[in-house]
N, C-alpha and C positions, 0 to 999 in steps of 0.2 A: 504493500500500500504506500510505501514511501515515495513511489514514483508519481502518485496522484497529487503531490503538492503543487507542481506546476501545471498539471493536467486541468485542475479546477479553475485555473486562471484563464482558460481559453474558451472562446465562443466562435460560431461558424459563419460560412458565407454562401452566397449564391454563385456557382461557377459561371464562367464566361466561355462562349464558344462561337466559332465562325460558322456561317451556313455552309453545309457540305453539298456535294453533288446529289447525295441521297435526299437531302432536304428539298432541293429544287425539283426533284422528280416526285417527291411526296406531295408537295403543295402545287404541283402541275405548272410551275413557272419555267421549267427547262425548255430548251428549244427542240423542235421536232426533228426527227431523223438524225439525231446526234447521239453519240455514245459518250458516257461520262465515267471517269475513274476517280475514286477518292479512297480514303481509308482511315484507320485509326489504330493505335497501339499503345502499350504501356510496359514499363519495366520497373522493378523495385528491388531494393536490398532490404533485408530484414534481420534484426538482431534479437535473439531470444534471451531475455535477461535472466531467466531461471536456469537454463542449461549453458548459457554463455556461448552460444553457437550463432553463426550467421549464415545467411543464404542470399544469393543474388539470382534473379531470373528475369528473362524477357517473357513476361506473363502472356502476352498475346500480340500478334500483328495481323491485322485484318485488311483485306483489299476489297473495295466495293467496285463493282462494274454494273452500270445501268444503261438503258437505252430507251429513248422515247420514239416509238414507231409513228405515232400521229398525235393529234390533239387529245385523244381519249385513252390510248393504250401505251403503257410503259412497262419495262422489265427492270427489276431490282434484284441484286444478288450480293452476298458477302461470303468470302472464303477466309477462314480463320486458321492460323497456325498458332498453337499453344506451346509454350516453353521452348521455342526456338528451333527444336529439331525432333524429327521422328526417325528412328533407326530400328530396323527389324531385330527382334530378340533382346532389345534393351529398353529399360523403363525410360519414358520421356513424354513428350506432349502428343498432340494429335492434329491432324489436318481434317477440317470438316467444313461443309457448307453451313453457314449460319442462317442464310436466307436465300431463296431463289423463287421468285413469284412474279406473276403478271398482275398489273393494276389496271382496272377498267373504270374510267370516269363515267358515271351515269348522268350526272348533272353538276351544277356548281357546288352542291353541298353533300353529294352522296357518291360513293364508289365501292367497287368490289375488288378483292384481291384473292388470287388462287395460286396454290403451289405450296412451297415450304416457307412459312412465315411465323412471326412471333406474335401471339395473341396479346391483347391489352390486359395484363394482369399485374397489379402492383405499380410501383413507380419505376424501378430499375429495369424491368424486363424489356420494355421497348427503348427506354432512354438510358443506355448503358455505356455510352462513350465516356472515356476517362475524364473528359472536360466537363461532364454534366453531373458528377457526383463527388462528394467530399471524401477524402481519405484515399489511401492506396488500394484498399480492398473495398469491394462493394459491400453494402450492409449484409451482415451474416444472416439476418432474418430473411432477406431476399436472395439468399444463396442456398440455404438449407430448407427453410419452411416453404418459401416460394422459390422454386429453382430458377435462377436468373438465366436469361437468353433461352427460355423454354420455347422451342420451335417444333412445330409438327406440320404435317401435310393436311391441307383442307381448303376451305373457301370462307372468306370473311366479308361481312357487310359493315361499312362504316358510314356514319352520317352526322350531320349537325342540324339543329332546329332553326327554321326560319322565323318561327313565332317567338321562341324564348331564346334570346341572344345569350351565348355562352354555354348552351347545352349541346353535348355531343354524346354519341353512343356507338356501340359496336356489338356484333353478334357473329360468332364463328362456329363452324362445324369442322372438327378435326378428328384424326384418328385417336384412339384411346391409349392407355398405358399398358405396361407388362408388369403385373404384380409379382411375377417370378423373379424379377430383377431388383425389387425393392431391397434396400440395405439399411439395417439398423444404424442410425447415426447420420443418414443423409436423406431420410424421408422417402419421397417418391422420385428423387432426382435421377437415380440410375434406371428407373422404370420408363423413362422417355425413349421414344424411338428416334427422334430427331431426323426423320426422313429416311432412315436406313431400314428397308424391308419391313416397314410398319404394317402390322396386321390391321385390316379394316373390318374385321369381324366384330370388333367393339369400337364404338365411337364416343365422342365427347362434344358437349356444347359449352361454350364460354362466351360471356358477355360482359359489357361494362357500361356505366353511365358516368359521365364527367360533366361537372358544372363549374364554370368560371364566373365569379362575381367579384368585381373590383380586384383586390389584390389576393383573393383566395381561389384555390382550386380544390374541389371536393370530388373524390372518385370512389365508386363502388364497383367491384368486379367479382365474378364468380366463375367456377369451373365445375362441371359434373360430367363424369364419363366412366365407361367400363374399363376394367383392368385384367380381364381373363383372356380375351382374344383367342379362345379355343373352340373347336367344334364340340357338339353336344356330348359325344362319346368321351373325348379327352377331359372335358370339364366334369362330367359325371364321375370319371375314374378318380379325379382329384377332389371330388365333392365341392366343386366351385360352381357358382352360378354363371352360365354362359349367356349369350345374347348381346344385343347392341350395348346395353348399359349394365351387363352382368358384372358382379363383384365391383360395385361402384366406388368411386373416389370423389369426394366433394371438397372444394377449396373456396373460401371466400375471404375477401379483404376489403378494408375501407381505409382511405388515406386522405389527409388534408395537407395542403401546401399553402404557404403564405410568403409573399415576396414584395417588399416595399423598400425602395431606395437601397440602403446598404444592408438591411436586415432581412433574413429569410428563416423560415421555420417549416419543418415537415414532420408528420407523424403518421405511422401506419400500424394497423392491427390486422392479424390474419389468423385463420383457423383451418386446419386440415383434418377431415373426418373420413375414416375408412371403416364402415360398419361391419364388414366381413373380414376384419383383421384376423380373427381367430381361425377362419377357414383358410386364409392365406398362409398362416403359420403352420397349420396342419399339412397343407399341400407342399410348402417349400421350406419350412423351418428357417425363415429369415427374420424372425423376431420383429414383425411389423407391429407398430403401435396403432391403436384405434383412434387416438386424438392427439394432435399437436397444435399448440397455440403459442402466440407470441406477438411481439411488435417492437417498435422503436420510436424515439423522438429525437429530433436534431435541431439545433439552432446554429445560425451562422451570421457573421458580420464582416463586411468589407472594411478593413481598417485603413487601407491606403488606396485612394482612387487612381493616383498617377501610376503606381507600380502594380495596381490591381492585386493587392495582397489581401487575403481573407483568412479568417480563423474560424474553427468550428468545434463543436462538442456534440457527441451522439451517445445516447444510452440505449442499449438493446437488452431485452429479456425474452427468452422463449424456452419452451420445453417440448422437445420432440417425442417425449414419452409421457405426456400429460395423463393419458389413460391407456392402459395396455390390457389385452385380453387375458383370460385365465391361463392360456398356454404360452404367454410371453414372459420374458425375463426383464425386470425393470433395470434400466440403464440410467442411473442418476447423473452420469457425466453429460447426459443430453439436456439436463436442466442448466441452462447457461445464461450468463450475463456478461455484457461487454460495455466498457466505457472507452470510447475512441475520441481523441482530440488531436488537433494539429492545425496546419496552415497550408495554403496553396498560393503560389505566385504564378500569374499569367503574364509572361513577358511579351506575348503576342496572342492575338485571337487564334484559338486552336492549339495552343501550347500551354502546358501546365507543369510546374515542378511542385511536388508534394512532400511533406514531412508529417508524420503522425505518430502517436503513442497509443497502443492498445492494451488495456487491462482486461483479462479474461478470468472469470470465476465460474466454477461448475460444482455439481454435487460430487459425492464420493464414488469411487469406482466400486462396482459390485464384484466381490471376489469370484462369483460364479462366471463372470465374463472375462476374468483376467487369465488369459491363456499363457501368458509369458511373464510370470511375477518376478519381482525384485529378489535376488540380485542379477538374474539372467537378463533383465531389461531395466532401464532406469525406473525409479519409483514414479507413480502417478501423483501429480500435484493438483490440488483443486484450484489453485490460482497461478497465473502466469502473466507475463507482460512482454510486449514486443515494441521495438522502435523501428519504424519503417521510413525509408527515403526512396522516392521514385519520381518518375516523369511520365507524361502522357501526351498524345497528340491526336488531332483529328483534322482532316482537310477535305 
């Protein structure tokens, strides 16, 4: 806790960013019959104060390629390389399509998009450029409880109201999840197909409503979909419910954002509910939780306007094992709290240099889940802290 002395002196900011080629295609201001290239990326170094170890990593580098065919149809894609290198037989990053979809303008206020895309869930999922969020790491709530950059194959409808200014909405139909790949500790994250041979035997619906009023943005979004993706015979053999919404997963969130002059604030709360967690555990023995809840609040303030320097403070609390079925094993390490504070410097629009401090606290490790106890492995500590320095760009 001694590291919190300077931590509590910090408060946050609203990041700055330049309009990218993706933005011009999204808002339909790009020129017709032209191809656009842009991208974003980030790197960081991290020091673990508990174990006194350090790590440096090129977290991601993303290339965007888009094309506007005519006044109504555009193509948008992002290809991501994580951790700088992928080499067969060795641990490393991955190369993946983050998005690849066609956008169809229906009229001035409504459009469709179809292909591999990111539904509107939470704050970070769609707006995940390193110049749009505070700290070197995305909020942990929107990484573990809501899996960030959650993309699937489907079709989405987006629109805004002519009668009520500031109101927008979305509704998307996408492929479902694979409950056999759920991992205790990361929620539904590993159960995403992300466009790779996704089963369409189960589907999902996701929607959002967003309202902008003065300096406030209020959003609610939800997801409901099946996670079995099996034929009737396979599902029966595993005693799972098949069908389009069989073995369902529900996720809901609400967030509020405020931005005025130098001051900004955002808060988010979310809940993940898997009513058939007991059946999933019986079929796959992956210790799936029935309920996970959490949220965070963040304040920011721009302290220098000329150098565009900002400071921030964020508090997060979530429990990925809020409720577990009778055949699950409670993992108290998934009851987590984070305090993150730091500052960002924007020497140019689209470029950011970040420094932050992260304090992490969890519940105690369940001995039944400790497969490699001390002294064979380092002891588990319920508190730890990290000092991070990094940079990001978007163009």
